[in-house]
Structure formats: C-alpha cells, structure tokens
N, C-alpha and C positions, 0 to 999 in steps of 0.2 A: 365096826363099819354100821351097828346100829346106828353106835352117838354121833355120826360123819350125815346119815340118813337123817334124821331130827334135825339135828343141825341145821339143814339145809333147807327143809319145809320152814323152820323157825328164823328162817331168812327170808323167807315169805312172812310166811306171819306177821316181821316187826317192819319192814317194808310199808304195810299197808298200815301200821300201823305211827311211824314219822309221816304218813299221808296223813293225816288223823289231824295226828298231831304236835307237824312240823317243828314248834320251837321247844316240844316236850325231854330233857335230859332222860328221862330214862331210854323209848326208846332207839336211841342210838345208843345207847351203854350196851344195850339189848343184846343189837345185831352182833355191833361188836364185839362182843365175847361167840357166839355165836360161827364169827369170821375166824378168830384164834380157834376156834374148838375148828376150822377147817381149813386152817396155815395160811390164811391171806390173810398177813399181812398187812398191809399193802388198803386194804380196803374196812380190817378191824382202824387201824388209823385215821383214816377216814373221820368213820363213827366218834372213834374217842373225840375227834376236832368238835365237831358238832355238840357233843354231848358233851366237851367241858366249855363251847363257846357257852352253853346255855346254861351249866352249872358248874361255874369255876373253883365251884370249893371242894369238888366231889373226889376223895382219893381215890375213894377204885377204878373212873376213867384215868385216874394218870398216873397206879398203876398197873392198866393191866395194855396202860399204851405205852408203858417201857418197856413188858416182857412183847409185844408188838417188833417193838424198836429193835431191844437186842436180838431178842432172834432177825430184824432183820441185817445183823451189821451195824447198829448205830447207837456206836458204845456211848457217845458221849448226852445224846435225845432221851437214853434208856434212864443213865443219873441224874439228870432233870430233873423227870420224870416222877423216879422212883423218891427223887430227896420232896421234891413239890408233896410226894403221898405224904413221903412222912413230917412235912409241916403240917397237913393239915390234922393228919390222923396221927402219932408219935406211937401208937400202939403195935400197931401195923409188924409185928415180926419177920413174917417172908417177907416182905420190901425194903426191910433191912440184909434180910441176907441176900437178897438180885442186888443189892451193891454189892456185899461185899463180896459175894458171888465176881461181880463187876472190875472187886480190886480199890475200890472208893468203901469211901466213909460217909456214913450219913448230913 
C-alpha cells in the first residue's frame, strides 16, 4: 500500500517535471513507471509513447511499454516492443524471458 501511495505522489511530481521540460524523455519515462506501479496501463503506455518520441533509442521505455501492453492483452504490441528493446540492448535478459512467456522469439 505504501508503494502505491508513493507512486501517486511521484506521479504528481513527474507531472511537474513534464510541465517544466516537456521534451525531456526522462520525465515521461519515470511517470510511466509510476503508472505501471498503479496498474494504470493505458496512462503508462501514453507516457512511454511520449518518452519514445523524445528518445527513440531508450530500450527501457520499449520494455516497459511492452509490459503495459501485455497487461492489456495486446500480445502483438508487447512482442514488438520487447523485440525493439532487445534490438537496442541485447543484454536485457528479463525482456528476452518476457518474449518467451508470450511464445515469441527475440
């Protein structure tokens, strides 16, 4: 419960970061993670869309958007994101495992 409360406060803090620096992918990426901690998948996906827009080489944003897409039962979207994350960072073992859980190859 404390983690969810902390995430709610962090969401508000990152909203301010985004307001001050809307083209900095880090604010979007970090708020997206807080949404994932709240199981707010659609909001997390929207924030990762923005993070990727501003930093298209961020493997972690693709990975985390894949997690949210998988949670929303968007298997194909999740697979595409996990594969992109691995293309950017082949050393991401957990991402490789997530692909296998979805019955896909890297």
